[in-house]
C-alpha positions in Angstrom: -26.0 -33.8 16.0 -29.6 -34.4 14.7 -30.2 -37.0 17.5 -29.1 -34.4 20.1 -31.4 -31.8 18.6 -34.3 -34.3 18.4 -33.8 -35.3 22.2 -34.3 -31.7 23.2 -37.5 -31.1 21.2 -40.4 -30.6 23.5 -42.8 -32.9 21.7 -40.3 -35.8 21.6 -39.5 -35.3 25.3 -43.2 -35.2 26.3 -44.0 -38.4 24.3 -41.0 -40.2 25.8 -42.1 -39.3 29.4 -45.7 -40.4 28.6 -44.4 -43.8 27.2 -42.1 -44.3 30.3 -44.9 -43.6 32.7 -47.2 -46.0 30.9 -44.7 -48.8 31.1 -42.6 -48.3 34.2 -43.2 -50.6 37.1 -41.7 -50.8 40.6 -40.8 -53.8 42.6 -39.9 -53.9 46.3 -38.3 -56.8 48.4 -37.4 -56.3 52.0 -33.7 -56.8 53.1 -32.7 -59.0 56.1 -32.7 -55.7 58.2 -36.2 -54.8 56.7 -37.8 -58.2 57.5 -37.0 -57.7 61.2 -37.7 -53.9 61.5 -40.8 -53.4 59.3 -43.8 -54.4 61.4 -47.5 -53.6 61.3 -46.9 -50.0 62.6 -44.2 -49.1 60.0 -45.1 -46.6 57.2 -44.3 -49.0 54.4 -45.8 -52.2 55.9 -48.3 -52.4 53.1 -45.6 -52.0 50.5 -43.2 -54.4 52.0 -43.6 -56.8 49.0 -44.5 -55.3 45.7 -43.9 -57.0 42.2 -44.4 -55.1 39.0 -46.7 -52.4 40.3 -47.2 -49.7 37.6 -45.8 -46.4 38.8 -49.1 -44.7 37.7 -50.8 -46.6 40.5 -48.5 -45.4 43.2 -50.5 -43.3 45.8 -49.6 -39.8 47.0 -46.2 -40.0 48.8 -45.8 -43.9 48.5 -42.7 -43.6 46.2 -41.1 -41.1 48.6 -41.6 -43.5 51.5 -40.1 -46.4 49.4 -37.0 -44.3 48.6 -36.5 -43.3 52.2 -36.9 -47.0 53.3 -34.4 -47.9 50.6 -31.8 -45.3 51.8 -32.3 -46.8 55.4 -31.4 -50.2 54.1 -34.9 -51.7 54.7 -35.8 -52.7 51.2 -34.5 -53.1 47.7 -36.3 -51.0 45.2 -36.2 -51.8 41.5 -37.7 -49.6 38.7 -38.1 -51.3 35.4 -39.6 -50.0 32.1 -40.2 -53.4 30.6 -42.5 -54.9 33.2 -45.1 -57.2 31.8 -44.7 -56.3 28.2 -43.8 -58.3 25.1 -41.6 -55.5 23.8 -38.8 -53.4 25.3 -39.3 -49.7 25.9 -36.7 -48.9 23.3 -38.7 -51.0 20.7 -41.9 -49.2 21.6 -40.3 -45.9 21.3 -38.9 -46.8 17.8 -42.5 -47.8 16.7 -43.7 -44.3 17.6 -41.5 -42.7 14.9 -41.4 -39.5 16.7 -38.7 -38.2 14.2 -41.3 -38.2 11.5 -43.7 -36.0 13.5 -41.4 -33.3 14.5 -40.9 -30.4 12.1 -37.1 -30.4 11.5 -37.2 -26.7 10.7 -38.3 -26.1 14.3 -34.9 -27.5 15.4 -32.5 -25.1 13.4 
């Protein structure tokens, strides 16, 4: 019950989103269909091969174009929160000790 209440606290949610955005990376590989259909004139030509690009570095509608290409079967899109880090996202969140910074009286 306490874990459920902590997960709904605005401070905890904000900090978890920030940590995820800092660590999340995207990787893209073209499928067989994508290798033949994506040419120089295609909207995702520059994003045909991506390895561990931080999501904070995605430009404007780049993520939307990648998702559309994935739904068309042109690429394989992978999101990961543990890209180039020595620790996992779960370990990093545990080190933040958010449960000590939240006033428990705010939850009840």
